[in-house]
Residue, then its C-alpha position, 0 to 999 in steps of 0.5 A: m499500500r502506498h502512503f501519502c504524507l499529510v502535506t495537503a489533506t486526508i479525506l475521510a468519507l462520512v458514509t457507511g456505504p460505497s462512496t459517491a461524488s456527493a458524499a459529505q467529507v472530513v478534510r484535514v489540512t496542514s497548511l493555509s494553502a491547503l485550507q484555501s483549496a479545500i474551502d474552494k472545493a467544499g460542498p454541503g456537509d463537508e468539514i474542513r479541519l486545520a491541524d494544530g499550529s501557528y499559521s501566518a496569512g499574507s492574504a485573506i482566507v476567502i470563503k465562497r462556497s455555501g452549504t445548506a440548512n441541513a448540511p452546512i459547510t464547517i471550517t474548524a480548528e482540529h482542536v478548539g483554540k489550537a490553530e492560530i491565524k497570524g499575519s496581515a489577514g484572516f477569514s473573509f466571507s464572500s457575498g452569498a457564502s451562506h450556511v457556513v460554520l466557522r469554529g475554534f480558531k485563535l485569531r491574532h492577525g491584522g485587519s478585521m473580519s466581516v460577514p457581508v450583506g447577502s451571506t446568510h445563516n452563517r455561524l461564528t463560534r468558539l473563536d478567540v479574537q484578539l486582532s492586531g490592527g485598528g478598526n472594528w474587529v468583527t462586523l456582521n452584515g448578513d441576515d440570520t448570523e449566529f455569533d456564539h461562544n467566542v471571546l473578544q479581549n484586550r483592546t487599547i485603541q478606539g473601535v468596537f469588538l463587534q458591530v452588527l450593521g447590514p445594508e446601508k438602508d436597512m439592518a441585518k435581520r435576526v442576528k443572535v449574539h450569545h454566550n460570548y465573553f467580552s473583556n478588557h477594552k482599555f480605550t481611554g477616549s470618550n466615545g467609540g470603544e463599545s463592546i457591542r454596537f448594534g446599528l448606527s444612527h442612520h439605522q435607528k428606524y430599521s427593524a433588526g429583530g436581533v437578540v443579545e443574550y447570555n453574554l459576559f462583559e468584564k472591564a468594558d471600559g472603552d466607552s460609556e456604552a458596553i452594549s450600544v443599540k442603534s436600531s429597532d425591535n431588539v432584545v437584550r436579555y440575561n447578560t452580565i456586566r461586571d466591573s465595567r463603566g459601560f452601560i446597556v444603552l438604547r441609544h437610538g431606535d424604538r420598541s426594544v426590550v431590556e430584560g433580566n440582565i445582571l449589572l454589577g459594579r459601575s454599570g447600569i441601563r440608559f435609554h432613549g427613544n420610544d416604546h421600550k420595555i425595561v423589566n426584571n433587571y438586577v442592578h447592584t452598582t457603586a455608581d451614582r445611577g442605576i437606570v437612566f431616562g436619557s436626555g432629550n435633545e429632540a422630541d423624536s429623532g429623524p432617520d439620520s439624526k445623531l441627537h438624543d431622542r426623548p424617551d416616550r412611552v417607555v415602561v420601567a417595571y419590576n426591576t431591583v436597583v440596590g446600592t446606588t446613591d441615585g437609583i433611577h435618574g432622568d438626564g433632562g435636556d430640553f425634551k423631558p420623558k413623556d408618557c413613561v411608566l415607573a412601576n413595581n420596582i424595588l429601589q434601595g440605596t443611600g441617596k435620592l432614589v428617583s430623580m426626574p427633571g421637572g416637566s417629566d410625564v411619568k406614571y408612578e405606581g407600586n414601587i418600594v423604596w428603602g434607605g433614601p428619599a423616594g423622589m416621586p409622588s407619594g401615591g407611587y411608592k411605599a417606603v418600607d424595608p423590602k427584606l432582601v437577603q443576599d445569596g450572591l444576589y439580593r432576593l426576597s425573603a419570606g415576609s417581604p412586603a414586596i410579595d404579591a404587591g404588584v399593581g397594574s397589568y404588565p404581562y411582559a414582565g411575567t418571567d423574573f430574573d431567575l427565569q421563573t414564571r410569575s403567577g397571580k399577583y406579581d411580587v415587586g422587583a426583579d425576583e418572584l419568591l419561588p422555590g428553586g430561584t438560584r440564578k447567579a451572575l455569569t462567570r468565565a465558565d459559562v461563556g466563551p470557547a470552552a463553555p458547554 
């Protein structure tokens, strides 16, 4: 029998019967030239594995081929994190390359990486991203892109870790960003160092339908916005932000949901725009503000405006905000919050717990405050100890006056921050007192390339 060395590839058919021209294959390669050749020939269901090692790319590794929904093309490191791409460029998706999974590489090259408009249903997973160049590191423009279990870390210059855009006059649709670790953005400027930017100002009126969930942010200090949403109809939920100056910010756009996030240290939530729902979030902050009704420099933003839009018809309900000197704050501006609601929140701190500018139009009901002046009309709160107990996070204890004390109808707050279903009359705050409520803040073990 003749033996061939593995200079280019070993091909193993993934079929039990006789091989056919259309059979899916596993192709193992040991060089970038062989990797590019295998990618150029790949068909639906094929898996291309790059052997462990360090590789230097002098030009882009171009992905042109497409798989199918049931048989994607997989381009992967043979072992997660063990195939390193250095040099001046990395992977590049061509327009139309769809149903491709890119997995497991350690990316240390210059330049950036993007999924273009027209490339749909791609997945970027278990990547370790720390690029050596400027600009924004990863840009997702294609519909139905999934970006999960990656780590993006250690940046000192302006630019974002991850941005989601789309066509010039629309947004990428249904992009899902989950179980990623964003760490150590050290840019010291005042703007332009977000961890995630979901749209730009001129995308604000376009519906994206994106989901950002179960991500961990630590030392997200490159901007005051760790997650910056500049498009409409998105969901930001179940994320943990720790030891970061960056907030979750709905900077532009309408009808987004911020739900069930855990914010620890200096972080919080700020919003502009219309018809948002801010529910079931847990904010334990040493900063002076936990949740911020953003300033209004105009009543309603036009499609290309970069000014701050007044919050209209925003509901802030069933959140727990503890440890602040100024729990829920209105930034003011010439245009004050209008037709907004602040309901059934627990606010516990040392300073004025609600501080809204004169002329704000806010309905207050069912809130519980403790430790500082309420800062809202007497009919909108009860000043009573909520009897929180700390088990990692502050939760209700038996006998708390928050139990079954919710008022009004807020069915979209029906899942508490432990991801348990509320029933009957809701408990005030982010926690519903139910057996089995044991959710913790996310840790490194829960996210990134090595997580389950």
